C-alpha positions in Angstrom: -25.4 -26.9 -116.8 -25.1 -30.5 -118.2 -27.6 -32.7 -118.7 -27.0 -36.1 -117.7 -28.6 -38.7 -119.9 -31.2 -41.1 -118.2 -29.0 -44.3 -118.6 -26.4 -42.6 -116.4 -28.9 -41.3 -113.4 -29.7 -45.4 -113.8 -26.3 -46.4 -112.9 -26.8 -43.1 -110.1 -29.1 -44.9 -108.3 -28.1 -47.8 -106.3 -30.4 -50.9 -106.4 -31.9 -50.8 -103.3 -33.8 -47.3 -104.0 -34.8 -48.1 -107.2 -36.8 -51.1 -105.2 -37.9 -49.2 -102.3 -38.9 -46.6 -105.2 -41.6 -49.5 -106.7 -42.0 -50.8 -103.4 -43.5 -47.6 -102.3 -45.8 -47.0 -105.7 -47.1 -50.8 -105.2 -48.1 -49.8 -101.2 -49.6 -46.9 -102.3 -52.1 -48.2 -105.0 -52.7 -50.5 -102.1 -53.6 -48.6 -99.7 -55.6 -45.8 -101.3 -58.4 -48.8 -102.5 -58.7 -49.8 -99.2 -62.1 -49.5 -98.3 -62.6 -47.0 -95.8 -64.1 -48.2 -92.0 -67.2 -46.9 -91.1 -67.4 -44.5 -87.8 -68.7 -46.4 -85.2 -72.5 -45.8 -84.1 -73.1 -43.0 -81.7 -74.1 -44.2 -78.2 -77.1 -43.1 -76.7 -76.1 -41.4 -73.6 -79.3 -42.2 -71.5 -78.3 -46.1 -72.0 -74.7 -45.0 -71.1 -76.0 -43.8 -68.1 -77.9 -46.7 -67.1 -75.5 -49.7 -68.4 -72.6 -48.0 -69.2 -70.8 -47.9 -72.7 -71.4 -51.5 -73.2 -75.1 -51.7 -72.9 -75.1 -52.7 -76.1 -73.5 -56.2 -74.9 -76.8 -56.6 -72.6 -80.0 -55.7 -75.3 -81.7 -59.2 -76.0 -83.1 -59.3 -79.4 -87.1 -59.5 -79.8 -87.8 -63.7 -79.5 -90.6 -64.7 -82.3 -92.4 -67.7 -81.7 -91.7 -70.2 -84.7 -94.8 -70.8 -87.4 -95.5 -73.8 -85.9 -96.2 -72.6 -82.4 -100.1 -72.3 -81.8 -101.3 -68.4 -80.0 -104.4 -68.2 -78.0 -105.5 -64.6 -78.1 -108.6 -62.6 -77.7 -108.6 -59.0 -78.7 -111.7 -56.8 -77.5 -112.1 -53.6 -79.9 -112.6 -51.5 -76.7 -112.3 -51.6 -72.6 -114.0 -48.4 -71.6 -117.6 -47.4 -71.8 -118.8 -43.8 -70.6 -122.9 -43.5 -70.2 -125.2 -40.9 -69.6 -128.2 -41.1 -66.9 -131.6 -40.7 -68.5 -134.7 -39.9 -66.7 -136.2 -43.0 -65.4 -133.6 -44.9 -66.6 -133.3 -48.4 -64.8 -130.8 -50.3 -67.1 -128.6 -50.3 -69.8 -127.1 -53.0 -71.7 -124.4 -52.3 -73.8 -122.2 -55.1 -75.8 -118.5 -54.9 -76.2 -117.1 -56.6 -79.6 -114.2 -59.3 -79.4 -112.7 -61.5 -81.5 -110.1 -64.6 -81.6 -107.3 -63.1 -83.2 -104.9 -66.7 -82.4 -104.4 -69.6 -83.9 -106.4 -72.0 -81.6 -109.8 -72.3 -79.7 -110.5 -69.3 -77.6 -113.3 -68.8 -74.9 -114.3 -66.7 -72.1 -114.1 -68.2 -68.6 -115.8 -66.0 -66.4 -116.5 -62.3 -65.4 -116.9 -60.8 -62.4 -116.9 -57.1 -60.7 -116.5 -55.6 -57.3 -119.6 -53.8 -56.9 -121.6 -56.9 -57.8 -123.2 -54.6 -59.7 -123.3 -55.8 -63.6 -124.2 -59.0 -65.4 -123.5 -60.9 -68.5 -126.0 -62.3 -71.0 -124.5 -63.0 -73.7 -123.7 -66.9 -74.9 -120.0 -68.6 -73.7 -119.0 -69.7 -76.8 -115.8 -71.6 -78.0 -114.3 -69.3 -80.5 -112.5 -70.6 -84.0 -109.4 -68.5 -84.8 -110.6 -65.6 -86.3 -114.5 -65.9 -85.3 -116.1 -63.2 -83.2 -118.6 -62.6 -80.5 -119.5 -59.6 -78.2 -120.1 -59.0 -74.0 -123.6 -58.1 -73.2 -123.5 -56.2 -69.8 -126.4 -54.9 -68.1 -126.3 -52.7 -65.2 -128.0 -50.5 -62.9 -127.1 -46.5 -63.5 -128.9 -45.4 -60.6 -125.8 -47.2 -58.8 -123.3 -44.5 -60.1 -122.2 -40.9 -59.0 -122.0 -38.6 -61.5 -118.1 -39.1 -63.2 -118.0 -42.8 -61.2 -116.4 -45.7 -62.6 -116.6 -49.2 -61.8 -114.4 -52.3 -63.6 -115.6 -55.3 -65.0 -112.8 -58.0 -65.3 -112.7 -61.0 -67.7 -111.0 -64.4 -67.1 -109.5 -66.3 -70.2 -107.9 -68.7 -69.8 -104.8 -68.1 -72.1 -103.4 -64.4 -73.1 -104.4 -61.8 -71.8 -105.7 -63.4 -68.7 -107.6 -60.8 -67.4 -108.8 -58.1 -69.4 -110.1 -54.6 -67.2 -113.2 -53.0 -69.0 -113.8 -49.4 -67.4 -117.6 -48.3 -66.8 -118.3 -44.9 -66.1 -121.3 -41.9 -65.9 -120.7 -38.7 -67.6 -120.1 -36.3 -65.0 
């Protein structure tokens, strides 16, 4: 077996073949340095069943108010009160606390109940942002059967426009 010197091999390979080898080396370098494409996010089967595979096209992002927008809003500490009837108890007074968590003045317009059996003894006042107040509700517990509940509705000029309070007698 005879060894062919390198200079002779260069003459044996045609010029186009040399170019092809260099082209492949350069191509492999660029292809291997390319970033991998992340796999697509899995689809939610429940949403696909309702809206099809392109359900993400129908999703609307939450719209947040601009900081310059003003918001009127009252937040109540609770909207439920359960009481026990004690012997010879003719009246129960209960306080529901609330706060103006909005950025504008806020107030309660009026209260009502379907039974007309509850009265509000609180002062109606306009609340500045961050201020608190209370509803002082008075009612006759003898009008409730054990386990019975009744609703008191509070109406405001703004959000929430109507708040339902549940007053319930224990069984």
